[in-house]
N, C-alpha and C positions, 0 to 999 in steps of 0.2 A: 589729463590724469581724472580717472573716477573714483567709486567709493570701492568699487570691485579691487581698483589696482591696489588702494590703501589696505584694503583687508589681507591680500596676497601678501603685502611686503611686511605687514605687523605681522602675519602667520611664519613668514619665511622667519626674521625677527626673533621673535619669541622659539624658534627649534633652534636658532643659532647659539641663545642663553642658556637654554634646556642645554645643549649638548655640553656646552663650555660650563656650565656646574658640573655637570655630572664626570665631566672630565675632569677638573681641579679636585673634587669629591674624591675619585676613586686614585688617583697619581699616587705614585708608591711616596714619592717626598712628603708626604703630608700624612701619610699612613700612620708614622709614629708618634706623632700629636696626636690626631683623632683617636688612638688608643689608650693616651694618656689621659685625654679629655674624656674618656669612657669608664674611667677608673676612678674621676673625683667623687661620685655620689660614697661611693665605698671605701673610703679614705678619712679614717679620725686623727680628728687633731690632738 
């Protein structure tokens, strides 16, 4: 295993991580929580 193999592995893992975060952020079960969090700055105490 040389440095180019390691680069390929890191690149693939980074891409998989990116896609995982993207799927999590756009999943419907998180949509309501994110909408509530987006409104926090506009709520007065």
